[in-house]
C-alpha positions in Angstrom: -1.5 -6.2 -62.9 1.1 -4.5 -65.0 4.6 -4.4 -63.5 5.9 -0.8 -63.1 9.8 -0.8 -63.0 11.5 1.0 -60.3 14.5 3.1 -60.8 17.7 2.3 -59.0 17.5 5.5 -57.0 13.9 4.9 -55.9 14.8 1.2 -55.0 17.8 2.4 -53.0 15.5 5.0 -51.2 13.0 2.3 -50.3 15.8 0.0 -49.1 17.1 2.9 -46.9 13.6 3.4 -45.4 13.2 -0.3 -44.5 16.7 -0.3 -43.0 15.9 2.9 -40.8 12.6 1.1 -39.8 14.5 -2.0 -38.8 17.0 0.1 -36.9 14.4 2.1 -34.9 12.5 -1.1 -34.1 15.7 -2.9 -32.9 16.7 0.2 -31.0 13.3 0.3 -29.2 13.7 -3.4 -28.3 17.3 -2.7 -27.0 16.2 0.1 -24.8 13.5 -2.0 -23.2 15.8 -4.9 -22.7 18.5 -2.5 -21.2 16.1 -0.9 -18.8 14.9 -4.5 -17.6 18.5 -5.6 -17.3 19.6 -2.6 -15.3 16.4 -2.9 -13.1 17.3 -6.7 -12.4 20.9 -5.9 -11.7 20.1 -2.9 -9.5 17.8 -5.0 -7.4 20.4 -7.9 -7.1 23.3 -5.4 -6.2 21.0 -3.5 -3.7 21.3 -0.2 -5.7 17.8 0.4 -4.5 15.5 -1.5 -2.1 13.9 -4.3 -4.1 11.1 -4.5 -1.6 10.0 -0.9 -2.9 10.9 -1.1 -6.6 10.7 -4.9 -7.0 12.5 -6.5 -10.0 11.7 -8.1 -13.3 12.1 -11.6 -12.0 9.9 -10.9 -8.9 7.3 -9.4 -11.3 7.4 -12.4 -13.4 7.1 -14.7 -10.4 4.1 -12.7 -9.3 2.4 -12.9 -12.7 2.9 -16.7 -12.8 1.5 -16.9 -9.3 -1.7 -15.0 -10.4 -1.9 -17.2 -13.4 -1.5 -20.4 -11.2 -4.3 -19.5 -8.8 -6.7 -18.5 -11.8 -7.1 -14.9 -10.9 -4.9 -13.4 -13.7 -7.4 -13.6 -16.5 -10.2 -12.5 -14.1 -8.5 -9.2 -13.3 -7.2 -8.7 -16.9 -10.6 -9.5 -18.5 -12.5 -7.2 -16.0 -10.2 -4.2 -16.6 -10.0 -4.9 -20.4 -13.7 -5.1 -20.8 -14.4 -1.8 -18.8 -11.7 0.0 -20.8 -12.8 -1.2 -24.3 -16.5 -0.4 -23.4 -15.6 3.0 -22.1 -13.4 3.7 -25.1 -16.0 2.7 -27.6 -18.8 4.6 -25.9 -16.6 7.7 -25.3 -15.4 7.8 -28.9 -18.9 7.2 -30.4 -20.6 9.8 -28.2 -17.8 12.3 -28.6 -17.9 11.9 -32.4 -21.7 12.3 -32.5 -21.6 15.4 -30.2 -19.0 16.9 -32.5 -21.2 16.2 -35.5 -24.2 17.9 -33.8 -22.0 21.0 -32.8 -20.9 21.3 -36.4 -24.4 20.9 -37.7 -25.7 23.6 -35.4 -23.1 26.5 -35.2 -25.2 28.5 -32.9 -25.2 25.7 -30.3 -21.5 25.4 -30.8 -21.0 29.0 -30.0 -23.1 28.7 -26.9 -21.5 25.6 -25.6 -17.9 26.5 -26.5 -16.9 28.0 -23.1 -18.6 25.0 -21.3 -16.5 22.6 -23.3 -13.3 24.5 -22.5 -14.3 24.4 -18.8 -15.2 20.6 -18.9 -12.0 19.7 -20.7 -10.0 21.4 -18.1 -12.0 19.8 -15.2 -10.3 16.9 -13.5 -12.9 14.1 -14.1 -11.4 12.2 -11.3 -13.0 14.6 -8.8 -16.4 13.3 -10.1 -15.6 9.8 -8.9 -17.3 9.9 -5.5 -20.4 11.7 -7.0 -20.7 9.0 -9.8 -20.6 6.3 -7.0 -23.5 8.0 -5.1 -25.4 8.5 -8.4 -24.9 5.2 -10.2 -23.7 2.9 -7.5 -20.6 1.0 -6.4 -20.2 -1.3 -9.4 -18.9 -1.7 -12.9 -21.3 0.9 -14.4 -19.7 3.7 -12.4 -16.2 2.6 -13.6 -17.3 2.5 -17.2 -19.0 5.9 -16.9 -15.7 7.3 -15.5 -13.9 5.9 -18.5 -16.4 7.6 -20.9 -16.3 10.9 -19.2 -12.6 11.2 -19.4 -12.4 10.6 -23.2 -15.8 12.1 -24.1 -14.8 15.8 -24.0 -11.3 15.2 -25.6 -12.9 13.4 -28.4 -15.6 16.0 -29.0 -13.1 18.9 -29.0 -10.5 17.1 -31.3 -13.1 15.8 -33.9 -15.0 19.1 -33.9 -11.7 21.1 -34.5 -11.1 18.7 -37.5 -14.6 19.4 -38.9 -14.3 23.1 -38.4 -10.8 23.2 -40.2 -12.6 22.4 -43.5 -12.3 25.6 -45.6 -15.4 27.7 -46.3 -14.5 27.7 -50.0 -14.9 24.0 -50.4 -18.3 24.2 -48.7 -19.3 27.2 -50.8 -18.4 25.3 -53.9 -20.6 22.3 -52.8 -23.5 24.7 -52.0 -23.0 26.2 -55.6 -23.3 22.9 -57.1 -26.5 22.3 -55.3 -25.4 20.0 -52.4 -27.4 19.7 -49.3 -25.9 20.1 -45.9 -25.8 16.3 -45.4 -24.0 15.9 -48.7 -21.5 18.6 -47.8 -20.8 16.8 -44.5 -20.5 13.3 -46.0 -18.5 14.3 -49.1 -16.2 17.0 -47.8 -16.2 17.7 -44.0 -16.3 14.2 -42.7 -13.5 12.7 -45.0 -11.4 15.8 -44.2 -11.9 15.3 -40.4 -10.8 11.6 -40.5 -7.2 12.3 -39.5 -8.4 14.3 -36.5 -10.8 11.4 -35.7 -7.9 9.0 -35.7 -5.9 11.4 -33.4 -8.9 11.4 -31.1 -8.9 7.6 -31.0 -5.2 7.6 -30.1 -5.7 10.1 -27.2 -8.9 8.3 -26.0 -7.0 5.0 -25.7 -4.8 6.4 -22.9 -7.5 8.6 -21.3 -10.0 5.5 -21.1 -7.2 3.5 -19.2 -6.7 6.4 -16.9 -10.5 6.8 -16.2 -11.1 3.0 -15.7 -8.1 2.5 -13.4 -9.1 5.5 -11.3 -12.6 4.2 -11.1 -11.2 0.8 -10.0 -9.3 2.7 -7.3 -12.5 4.0 -5.9 -14.8 1.1 -6.2 -14.0 -2.3 -7.5 -13.8 -6.0 -6.5 -11.7 -7.1 -9.5 -9.5 -5.6 -12.0 -5.9 -4.4 -12.3 -6.7 -1.2 -10.5 -8.0 -3.3 -7.7 -4.8 -5.3 -7.5 -2.8 -2.0 -7.3 -4.9 -0.8 -4.4 -4.9 -4.1 -2.7 -1.1 -4.6 -3.1 -0.4 -1.1 -1.7 -2.7 -1.7 1.3 -1.0 -4.9 2.3 2.5 -3.8 1.2 2.7 -6.4 -1.5 4.6 -4.1 -3.9 5.5 -7.0 -6.3 1.8 -7.3 -7.0 1.6 -3.5 -7.6 4.6 -3.6 -10.1 3.3 -6.7 -11.8 -0.1 -5.0 -12.2 1.5 -1.8 -13.7 3.5 -4.0 -16.1 0.4 -5.8 -17.3 -1.3 -2.3 -17.8 1.6 -1.2 -19.9 1.4 -4.2 -22.1 -2.4 -4.0 -22.6 -2.3 -0.2 -23.2 0.5 -0.6 -25.8 -1.5 -3.4 -27.6 -4.6 -1.3 -27.7 -2.6 1.7 -29.0 -1.0 -0.3 -31.8 -4.5 -1.6 -32.7 -5.6 1.9 -33.3 -2.4 2.6 -35.2 -3.0 -0.4 -37.4 -6.6 1.0 -38.1 -5.1 4.3 -39.0 -2.8 2.6 -41.5 -5.7 0.9 -43.0 -7.9 3.9 -43.2 -5.2 6.2 -44.7 -4.4 3.6 -47.3 
């Protein structure tokens, strides 16, 4: 590969970008460590009741205890499996439904008000109904995760498809392209940024749907631990479960961000 020399100004600019990125990352770590430190100090000095808000050391001790009795990976694995399955199914079904609505403009106009209503509807309200329809098991929890992310994915991806200008599609038709070729060569590539945005939104929505489903009906999972800990007043267990959820949700989000970087490149 031929080496392309970089000017001093451009090299300085790249160096400044790398320095800014390191500064931001270190600041993020500093904020996290500062919050944890203040949380621990506040609990030790009784600025608040540690029984209610726990403390980082008590949360860590709870996680170690869960690991020691062998239940930690069971609950993490259960919730993670349900979330990933709900996320994948919700994203795939939402994207396919968006393609269908783009392909059939009349159907899109018919269903548009219903999509608006379904998007505004709190899917959590359907939880008891899903339990009656599907049963008290993992299937109803996964379906809850799918429903929470399905409509958001459909609306976001469809808006990306519809944002493609008519001039580009007219040019393709003038050149003799079929509707499938217009979609694969113009509309879908232009809608990839919106698809990535839908993935980022669906990550959080899937976690919300699964945890709510576990609140209603579950025998294992982080949502089950939160409910159980609240019922028996083991609030250290509640905070430990929330902390694990934060870590898992962040890892899943950064996985989508990594995918976005690869796709855009």
